[in-house]
C-alpha positions, 0 to 999 in steps of 0.5 A: 470526336463528333460525327457533325464536325467531320461533316462540317469540315468536309463542307468548309474544304469542298462545298462543291465536291459531289457528296451523293448521287440517287438517280438523277439527283446530284448533290454537292456537299453544299446541297447535302447539308441544306437538306440535312438543314431543311429536315433538321429543322422540320424534326426540331419542331417535332420536339425530339430530344438529345439521346432519343432514338430515331428508326429507320426502315429503309433502303439506301436513298437520299432520304436515308442518308439526310435522316443520318446526319439530321440525327447527328446534328440533333444529337439523336440516336440513328437506328437503322433496322433491316428492311429484310427483317420479318416482322416478329423481329421489326416488333422486337426492335421497336420495343426494345430500342422505344425509338421516338420516330420511325421512318420507313418506305414501301419495301416495309410498308405492309409490316409496318401497317400490321405492326400499327394493328398491334399498337407497337409503333412510336407517335412519330412515324414518316413515310418515305417515297410514298403517300402518308395516310393518317396518322402517318406524316410524310418526309416531306412534311419534316422539309415544310419548315423549308427556310425555318432557321435551326435552333441550338445543334446539340453538341455530342461528346465523343462517348455519347451514342451516335447510332445503334445497329440490330443484329439478327442472331444465330437463334433468338431476338436481334441484339442491339449494339450501341455505337459512340461517336468515338467508335464511329469515327475511329473504325472509319479512320482505321478503314481509310488507312487499311484500305489505303483511301484518299481524299475523292474517293468515290464508292457504290453503296453495296451494303445497307446502311443498316449493316455496319459495312454500308455506313462505314463507307458513307462516312468514309465517303464524307470524311474524304469528300468522297462520292457515295453512290446509290444504286436504284436495285440490288441488280449485277446490271445496275451495279456494273453500269454505275460502276463505269458511268460513275467511274466509282475508285473503290468498293467494299462488300460482301463475297456473293456480291462481287460474285454476282459483279462478275457476271456483267462488269466484264462488259463494261470499262471498270479499270477506275476501280482500284481499291476493293475490299470484303467482308462477311465471309470467306471469299474462295481462292477462285473468287480472288483469283477472277477479282484479281484478274477482273479489276487489277485493284492496287490494294485488295483487302480481306477485313474481318471484324464485327458490328461491336467491334469494327476491326479484328484484322485486316489482310491486304495480301490476298492475292499472295494468300486467298482466304488469309484474314491477316494480322490484327488491326491498327487498333486492335489486341488480340489473343486466342483462348481455350474455345468453350460453349459456356463463359468459363473461359477467361483471357489468361487461358491462351492456347498453345502456339499452332492450335486453334482457339477462340478470337478475343479482343481487347475493349481498349480499341476505340473502335469497341463498344461497350455491351449489347441494349437491355441485355446485360445477359448477353454482355457478361457473356460476351466481355469478360475482364476487359476482352470481347470474346468473337466466338470466332475460332481461328488458327495462326499460321507459321508467318503469324497470320491468322485463319478463319476455322469457323464459330464455337457455337458452330463446332460439331461432334460427329461420331465422336470426331470434332468438325469445323463446317467453316473448314469444309466450306473451303474446301467446296469453294474450290470446285469452279462450279461451286457459287455459295455453300454452307454445310451444317449438322442435323441432328442424327441418332447414330452420330449426333450430328451428320454433316449436310452440305448445301450448294448453290452451283454455278450452272445446272452441270454440277451433280451431287456424285461431283461434289463427293468426289471433290470431298474425296480428293481434297487432301484437308478432308478426312473421311469423317469430315465429308458431308454425309449428304449434299443438297443442291439450292437455287440460294442460301436462305439469308437474313443479311449475312445470317444463315438461316439453319432452321431453313436449312433443316427444314430442306433437308 
């Protein structure tokens, strides 16, 4: 279960198949392997050792893909960090992971230079796509080993760490999530099966490689000799153009990305897109309907999971049950236990049928991590008696399907009543003029938590009165669940897929 072996298998199976498209650059698997060998030789000359961490602060680009595979060839740990992270978060990640090398591009240049002033950077720092100034070197410097043979490659065992994500926490520092070769191979195989992929698929990278969704598609395409297309920017126009030009067959991203994409794809021929999937948030019934109408996919899957354990559940029947999270993935065993804000709940504290409970996942899944990096406190809280406590509140319907209700930490007490913001958001998403919504509780002297809904409208005609009336008319919202206040915004402040609640409170 070594990731390098899967790359080598793809290379032997179809060396001339198109592997990577990055603007005008089009690499076959043979071309990609050649680039990886060159940079592998260059990085070996820098005397890194198996197990050393290599941090990347990069957008999706071909150099990023090469660095990922170089890490797998040399037994290094690939550590992708979001280029959207704030300076303090990047500084924390560097000090926590202690990387032996760091790569960055223009999107992170100012913050890296600021970190140089703080003396927190590793000894080896390389620029990608921008000019290198001392003491930094350029990515091209590593390719100067061109023609020099690689020395012995490292044959990692399946439980060796292949990569480490850093996930934004609701509060506090980002969490390091180490993932082994076994974890990544198992998660990728499960993704291929659960989304009905076949040899020769093609996809557009709609998520950064610092996110499990982005990296999953990189690996899935490699395992299947597929084509990975990188976009030069994040605009819906660019994405729609590439879908048509490259005859993309499968997509996987956040609901908000599909929302933006649908504003443009009707102008293009995207009939080749036959397998679509989403994760990271609930897709509204209206957006589900629009995706079905535009793409007419053969497969449409809601994937519910996390960086820690890739798959909790999948729902391949969202066309018939929009918003549904479905059932356990092929490697997964689940339970619902009594929700608690502390580590008091144990795996045997299951809730009776029909009640809302916290979702927990058995760690026997080969997709499951073993614990957080340098955070035994978080590990003890999240892992109990061989089960991972996800923090997600769910219910099971009469057919055995799961529905996300909210998160344990998000449950609010307003005037003595329990309110789950996810349920309120689901109602507001059904309004045809709502593009995005987040509901939070704001401290209030009288009721404890005052419900405030932050809404991004599809157009300027939506009013606060429209939203209030929509909530009153909904049979799903008791009066105590209706937001006391609505705030209209141009966008919801996020860091990655995490909502920045502190920013929303300020906007109140």
